[in-house]
N, C-alpha and C positions, 0 to 999 in steps of 0.2 A: 364362788360356790356353785357355778353352773355345772361343774363336773360331778356334783352330788345330786343333781335333779333326777327324780324317778317319775315314771308315769304312774298315775293314780291306779290303785287296785281296781280291776274290773274294766279298765279302759282298753284292754287288749286280750285276745284269745290265742291259745296255741293253734298252730295250723293243723288242718285235717291230715292225719297220717293214713293215706289210702293203701288198701291192699295189705294190711298187716294182721289178717286173721279176723274171724267172725266176732271174737270177743271185743275188738276195738270199736265195733259199730260201723266201721267203714271197710269191712272185708268183703269177700265174695266178688261182687260186681263193682266195688270201689265207688259207690254212689252214682254210677252211670246208668242205672236201670238195666233192663235185660235186652239183649240183641239190638239190632239196628246199627245204622252207620255211625251214630254218635257214641255208641258204646265201644266201638272198635278203635284200635290204635290209628292215629292220624286224623280221623274224623273228616270234616269238610275243609277244603282248601279255602284260603281267604278270597273273598269275592264270589263265592259260590252262591247262585241265586235259585236253587231248587229246580234245576233243569231248564229254566228260562235262559235265553242267551245273555251272558254276562255283559255288563255295561262296557267293560274294557274291549269287548269284541263288537258291540253295537255302534260305538262311536267311530266315525270315519277317521282314517289316518291321513294326515296332510303334512306337507312340508318336508324339509330335510335339514338335519343338523350336521354340518361338515366337521368331522372329528379332527381334521388337520388344519382348521382355521387358526390363523395367528392373530391374536388380539394385542394390538399395540397400545402403549400408553402415549397419549397425545400431548405434545408440547407446542404451544404457539410461538411464532417468531418474536412477537412483541414482549413476551415474558423473558427473552434472552437479553434484553437491554440492561438488566441489572448487573451483568458481569462486566469486568474490566476489559479494556482494549487488548486484542490479540490473545486473550486467555483461552486455554484449551478446555473445551466443554465436553465432558463425557457423562456416562450414567452416574458415576459416583458424585460428581459435582452437582448434577441435577437433583440427585437424591438428598444431598446435604442442604441444598437450597429449597427443598420441599416442593419441587416442580413435578416430581414423580413419587409414587408411593411404594413401588416394589422394584428392588434391584434385579430380580430374576426375570421379569417380563421385558420384552423388547420395547424400544422407544422409537417414536416417529415424530419428526418435526414437520409441522404444517405452516403454510404461509399466512397465518392469521395475524394481521397487523403488519407493522414495519419494524425493521431493525436499524439502529443508528450507528453501531460500532462493528468493526471487523472482528470475527472470532475464528478460532480453529475448532471445528466441530468433529468429534469422533463418536458416531451414534449408529444405531442399527439401520434406520431408514429415514429418508428425507424426501419430501415432495419436490417435484421438478421446479415449481415456481419459487419455493423456499430456497432451493439450491442457487437459483439464478440471483435472487435478492442478496444472498450472503456473498456470493462471488463478485457481484457488482460493487460491493463495498471494499473488496480486497480480502475477504475472509477465505478460509480454506475448509474443505471437507476431507477429513482424513479417513 
């Protein structure tokens, strides 16, 4: 019966119909008063402080955000121990085993912890020390 619910009478009003002639009660100046900046089209821009220097211009600008920054998803070496020996590990395998959250972002393997099994790894980036640990066990970086 939720589809038949109605708002109680008097709980809502019709919106003002501005500029529809003097008989409507909202004609002429359309309830904006006479003259001045607020009566005009556009009015004041957001953040206008009445001629005072706006806060967005008073606050010092600092730092730099690099638009070309590559943000990797990090996978530690110790978390690769759950795979079987000589298994090929790529983004899809990492995603299915819930080690990464997004298939579209690049992945980097870091040397956090130790690895006990040789693996064939096909990934976007790998740290130098992680690469050495994998190759020392007989694993491959593809």
